[in-house]
C-alpha positions as CSV (number, residue, x, y, z in Angstrom):
1,M,0.0,0.0,0.0
2,R,1.4,3.4,-1.0
3,I,0.2,6.6,0.7
4,W,0.5,9.9,-1.1
5,A,-0.1,13.2,0.7
6,V,-1.3,16.0,-1.7
7,A,-0.5,19.2,0.2
8,N,0.4,22.9,-0.1
9,Q,0.2,25.6,2.5
10,K,-1.1,27.9,-0.2
11,G,-4.8,27.6,-1.3
12,G,-6.1,27.6,-4.8
13,V,-3.3,25.6,-6.4
14,G,-5.4,22.6,-7.5
15,K,-4.9,20.1,-4.6
16,T,-8.4,18.6,-4.8
17,T,-8.3,18.4,-8.6
18,T,-4.9,16.8,-8.4
19,T,-6.1,14.2,-5.8
20,L,-9.1,13.3,-7.9
21,A,-7.2,13.2,-11.2
22,L,-4.4,11.0,-9.9
23,G,-6.9,8.8,-8.0
24,R,-9.1,8.1,-11.0
25,G,-5.9,7.5,-13.1
26,L,-4.7,4.9,-10.6
27,A,-8.1,3.3,-10.6
28,A,-8.2,3.2,-14.4
29,L,-4.9,1.2,-14.2
30,G,-6.7,-1.4,-12.1
31,H,-5.6,-0.3,-8.6
32,K,-7.8,-0.2,-5.6
33,V,-7.7,3.5,-4.5
34,L,-8.9,5.4,-1.5
35,L,-9.2,9.2,-1.4
36,I,-9.3,10.8,2.0
37,D,-10.6,14.4,2.5
38,L,-8.6,16.1,5.3
39,D,-9.9,19.6,4.7
40,P,-12.7,20.9,7.0
41,H,-14.0,22.8,3.9
42,S,-14.7,19.4,2.4
43,S,-14.2,20.2,-1.3
44,L,-13.4,16.6,-2.1
45,T,-16.4,15.4,-0.2
46,R,-18.7,17.8,-2.0
47,A,-17.3,16.7,-5.4
48,F,-18.7,13.3,-4.7
49,G,-22.1,14.8,-4.1
50,V,-22.2,14.2,-0.3
51,P,-24.4,16.7,1.5
52,L,-22.6,18.5,4.4
53,E,-25.8,18.6,6.5
54,P,-26.3,16.4,8.4
55,A,-22.5,15.9,8.7
56,P,-21.4,12.6,7.2
57,T,-19.3,10.1,9.2
58,G,-15.7,10.2,8.1
59,V,-12.2,11.3,9.1
60,L,-13.2,12.7,12.5
61,E,-14.1,9.1,13.6
62,L,-10.5,8.1,13.0
63,F,-9.5,10.4,15.9
64,A,-12.2,9.1,18.3
65,T,-11.6,6.8,21.3
66,P,-11.6,4.1,20.2
67,P,-11.0,5.0,16.6
68,A,-13.3,3.7,13.9
69,D,-12.2,1.4,11.1
70,I,-11.3,3.0,7.7
71,G,-13.1,0.2,5.8
72,A,-16.4,0.9,7.7
73,L,-16.2,4.6,7.0
74,S,-15.2,4.7,3.3
75,H,-17.7,4.9,0.4
76,A,-17.5,3.4,-3.1
77,S,-17.7,6.0,-5.8
78,R,-19.3,5.6,-9.3
79,I,-15.8,5.0,-10.7
80,P,-14.8,1.3,-10.4
81,G,-11.9,0.9,-7.9
82,L,-12.2,4.4,-6.4
83,D,-13.4,4.9,-2.8
84,Y,-13.5,8.0,-0.7
85,L,-13.6,9.0,2.9
86,C,-15.5,12.2,3.9
87,A,-14.3,15.3,5.7
88,Q,-16.5,17.2,8.3
89,A,-16.4,20.8,9.4
90,A,-15.8,19.6,12.9
91,L,-12.3,18.6,11.9
92,A,-11.4,22.2,12.7
93,T,-11.8,21.4,16.4
94,L,-9.0,18.8,16.4
95,E,-6.3,21.4,17.1
96,R,-8.0,22.2,20.5
97,R,-8.5,18.6,21.3
98,S,-4.8,17.7,20.7
99,A,-3.7,19.7,23.7
100,N,-5.6,17.3,26.0
101,Q,-5.5,14.1,23.9
102,P,-1.9,12.9,23.4
103,G,-1.1,10.8,20.3
104,L,-3.4,12.5,17.9
105,G,-0.4,13.4,15.7
106,L,-0.1,9.8,14.7
107,A,-3.8,8.9,14.5
108,L,-3.8,8.5,10.7
109,Q,-0.6,6.4,10.6
110,Q,-2.2,4.0,13.2
111,A,-5.4,3.9,11.2
112,F,-3.5,2.9,8.0
113,T,-1.6,0.2,9.9
114,R,-4.9,-1.3,11.1
115,H,-6.3,-0.9,7.5
116,G,-3.6,-3.2,6.1
117,G,-3.6,-3.8,2.4
118,Q,-7.2,-3.2,1.5
119,H,-6.2,-0.5,-0.9
120,D,-3.2,-0.3,-3.2
121,Y,-3.0,3.5,-2.9
122,I,-4.3,6.1,-0.4
123,L,-4.3,9.7,-1.5
124,L,-4.7,12.4,1.2
125,D,-6.2,15.7,0.2
126,C,-4.8,18.2,2.8
127,A,-6.1,21.5,3.9
128,P,-3.9,24.5,3.1
129,T,-3.0,24.9,6.8
130,L,0.0,23.7,8.7
131,G,-1.7,22.0,11.6
132,L,-2.6,18.6,13.1
133,L,-4.2,17.2,10.0
134,M,-1.4,18.1,7.7
135,I,1.2,16.8,10.2
136,N,-0.8,13.6,10.4
137,A,-0.7,13.2,6.7
138,L,3.0,13.9,6.3
139,A,3.8,11.5,9.2
140,A,2.0,8.7,7.5
141,A,2.9,9.4,3.8
142,D,5.3,7.5,1.5
143,R,5.4,10.6,-0.8
144,L,4.6,14.3,-0.6
145,I,3.1,15.7,-3.8
146,I,3.0,19.5,-3.9
147,P,0.7,21.0,-6.6
148,T,1.7,24.6,-7.2
149,Q,0.9,27.3,-9.7
150,A,3.6,28.8,-11.9
151,E,3.3,32.3,-10.5
152,P,5.6,34.3,-8.3
153,L,3.5,34.3,-5.2
154,A,3.1,30.6,-5.4
155,L,6.9,30.1,-5.2
156,H,6.9,31.4,-1.6
157,G,4.2,28.8,-0.6
158,L,6.1,26.1,-2.4
159,D,9.4,26.9,-0.5
160,G,7.5,26.8,2.8
161,M,5.8,23.5,2.0
162,V,9.2,21.9,1.0
163,R,10.7,23.1,4.3
164,T,7.8,21.5,6.2
165,G,8.2,18.2,4.3
166,E,11.9,18.2,5.1
167,M,11.2,19.0,8.8
168,V,8.7,16.1,9.1
169,E,11.2,13.8,7.3
170,R,13.9,14.6,10.0
171,S,11.4,14.2,12.8
172,R,10.1,10.8,11.7
173,Q,13.6,9.6,10.7
174,R,12.5,7.9,7.4
175,P,12.5,9.3,3.9
176,L,9.6,11.5,2.7
177,P,10.3,12.0,-1.1
178,I,8.9,15.3,-2.4
179,S,7.4,15.6,-5.9
180,I,6.4,19.1,-7.2
181,L,3.6,19.2,-9.7
182,P,3.2,22.6,-11.6
183,T,-0.5,23.2,-12.1
184,L,-2.9,25.7,-13.8
185,F,-0.2,26.6,-16.2
186,D,-0.8,29.1,-19.0
187,R,2.1,28.8,-21.4
188,R,1.0,32.0,-23.2
189,T,2.1,34.2,-20.4
190,R,5.7,35.3,-19.9
191,T,5.3,35.3,-16.1
192,G,4.1,31.7,-16.1
193,N,7.1,30.5,-18.2
194,E,9.6,32.5,-16.2
195,T,8.2,31.2,-12.9
196,L,8.2,27.6,-14.1
197,K,11.8,28.0,-15.0
198,Q,12.6,29.4,-11.6
199,M,10.8,26.5,-9.9
200,Q,12.8,24.0,-11.9
201,D,16.1,25.8,-11.3
202,R,15.4,26.0,-7.6
203,H,14.1,22.5,-6.9
204,G,15.7,20.5,-9.6
205,A,14.6,16.9,-10.1
206,R,11.8,17.2,-7.6
207,V,9.9,19.2,-10.2
208,W,8.0,17.5,-13.0
209,E,9.5,18.6,-16.3
210,E,6.1,19.4,-17.7
211,A,3.1,21.2,-16.3
212,I,-0.7,20.7,-15.9
213,P,-2.3,23.3,-18.2
214,V,-5.3,25.4,-17.4
215,D,-8.4,23.5,-18.6
216,T,-11.9,24.6,-18.1
217,S,-13.2,21.0,-18.6
218,I,-12.1,20.1,-15.1
219,S,-12.5,23.5,-13.4
220,N,-15.5,21.9,-11.6
221,P,-14.1,18.9,-9.6
222,N,-17.5,17.2,-9.9
223,A,-16.5,16.3,-13.5
224,L,-13.8,14.0,-12.1
225,T,-16.1,11.9,-9.9
226,V,-18.2,10.5,-12.7
227,P,-17.2,7.6,-15.0
228,A,-15.5,8.5,-18.2
229,I,-17.1,7.8,-21.6
230,G,-14.5,6.2,-23.8
231,D,-11.0,7.6,-23.1
232,A,-10.4,7.8,-19.3
233,Y,-8.5,11.0,-19.7
234,P,-10.4,13.5,-21.9
235,G,-9.1,17.0,-22.2
236,R,-5.6,18.5,-22.1
237,A,-5.3,18.6,-18.3
238,L,-6.2,15.0,-17.7
239,L,-3.9,13.9,-20.4
240,A,-1.1,15.8,-18.6
241,Y,-2.2,14.2,-15.3
242,R,-1.8,10.8,-16.9
243,R,1.8,11.6,-17.8
244,A,2.4,13.1,-14.3
245,L,1.1,9.8,-12.8
246,E,3.6,7.8,-14.9
247,W,6.3,10.1,-13.5
248,L,5.2,9.6,-9.9
249,R,4.8,5.8,-10.2
250,G,8.3,5.7,-11.8
251,A,9.7,7.6,-8.9
252,D,8.1,5.2,-6.5
253,A,9.4,2.2,-8.4
254,S,12.9,3.6,-8.4
255,L,12.7,4.3,-4.7
256,L,11.5,0.8,-3.9
257,E,14.2,-0.7,-6.1
258,H,17.0,1.1,-4.3
259,A,15.5,0.1,-0.9
260,A,15.5,-3.6,-1.8
């Protein structure tokens, strides 16, 4: 089982879209995939059409005493092989609880250990906030994927997210490979091209050599939660996500080969 955390401390960079696109791509390859919404704003949950009132059961129950089982909380989507676990607005209260409830920082890691190999991949859609939920995700992840726009302001958020990943890697004392995925790229703009070049110069092989283009066909994440008709990757952006997925899987394969 591989666990990928999709995170950036800057909002609006395409985290939920990236989680959905990569998840459905893995499912199309025949993998059993679970998407977990770790954002109290619940964008991923809403994309699957889950009403927020009454609040669904979901991630919050993994932090209960005793914690619930992931398998009992997850839902099958309309896409074969793709399951999801809902977020709730009450996740925002976990920060306060953590002061009086030791061990919450490893709750997800413990939940995944209990879950065993029921899924081939688990993708974690993180909130754009450095707090208990993001730290949980990074502590449990086998890879940190950072979607980021090719624009000057996004570079500051990217640098901060990389530092956070490196800090967690040192704390947990095992590797946390970082993969940077340029998103919402408009190759017609000089600023976009210059910023992409800066990103690649600054972070080297961690940055995918291509970029996910702006594509209105997936501007609404709900479009990614319904089965495809014909080609599983219609549109420019999803074709790019397919190539990005090949890059990520190749990086994982290389890592596992070196560890063997």
